[in-house]
C-alpha positions in Angstrom: -4.0 7.8 4.1 -7.0 5.4 3.3 -7.4 5.1 -0.7 -9.9 3.1 -3.0 -9.5 2.6 -6.5 -11.5 1.7 -9.9 -9.4 0.1 -12.4 -10.6 1.3 -16.0 -8.3 0.0 -17.4 -4.3 -2.7 -16.5 -1.9 -1.3 -18.1 -0.2 1.2 -16.2 -0.1 -1.3 -13.6 2.5 -3.1 -13.0 5.3 -0.5 -13.4 3.7 1.3 -10.6 2.9 -1.1 -8.2 6.8 -1.9 -9.0 8.1 1.4 -7.7 5.2 2.5 -5.3 6.8 0.8 -2.7 9.8 2.3 -2.5 8.1 6.2 -2.8 6.3 5.4 0.2 9.5 4.5 2.4 10.8 7.1 1.1 8.4 9.3 3.1 8.7 6.6 6.3 5.1 5.8 5.0 4.0 1.7 5.1 1.4 -0.5 3.7 -1.5 -1.8 6.0 -3.4 -2.5 3.3 -2.6 -2.7 -0.3 -4.9 -4.6 -2.8 -7.5 -6.7 0.3 -10.4 -8.3 -1.2 -13.3 -5.6 -0.4 -16.3 -7.1 1.0 -19.7 -5.1 1.3 -20.5 -4.7 5.3 -22.9 -1.7 4.9 -23.8 1.3 2.3 -24.5 1.4 -1.3 -21.7 2.3 -2.6 -20.2 0.6 -5.3 -17.2 -1.3 -4.2 -13.4 -0.5 -5.3 -11.8 -2.5 -7.3 -9.3 -2.1 -4.7 -8.0 -0.8 -1.6 -5.4 0.4 0.5 -4.2 2.5 3.7 -0.8 3.8 4.4 0.2 4.5 7.6 2.9 7.7 8.2 4.2 8.7 11.4 2.7 12.7 11.1 1.0 14.4 8.0 4.1 16.0 7.3 5.5 12.8 5.8 1.6 12.0 4.4 1.9 15.5 2.6 5.7 15.3 1.8 4.4 11.8 -0.2 1.3 12.9 -2.1 3.3 16.0 -3.4 6.7 14.5 -4.1 7.9 14.5 -7.9 8.2 10.7 -7.6 4.9 10.3 -6.2 3.5 13.0 -9.3 5.0 10.7 -12.0 3.8 7.6 -10.9 0.3 9.4 -10.3 0.1 9.9 -14.4 0.6 6.1 -15.0 -2.9 5.5 -12.2 -4.7 8.3 -13.3 -4.3 6.7 -16.7 -6.3 3.8 -16.1 -7.9 4.1 -13.0 -9.5 6.1 -10.9 -8.7 7.2 -7.0 -10.3 8.7 -3.7 -7.5 9.1 -1.0 -8.9 10.8 2.3 -5.9 11.8 5.3 -7.4 10.7 8.5 -5.1 11.0 12.3 -5.0 7.6 13.7 -5.7 7.3 17.2 -3.7 8.5 19.8 
């Protein structure tokens, strides 16, 4: 799962970032990138304020994470002060 985040306010961030690692782990996921320091290498799209990559063993785990009640409760937090673009892709076999 790859995400790009535009932050509009920071009120939600402490609570969200203190809780999200446990929810990811409950679905057998792990952060490969969290936050980062976005730098444009090519293209004209606006840079996100932050980015993440979460690795899951399979789509079932990733979709279980995304659709879980715990994540959806946390999603309410980030949606209160940011905009997220997230995509799910398969890794190379």
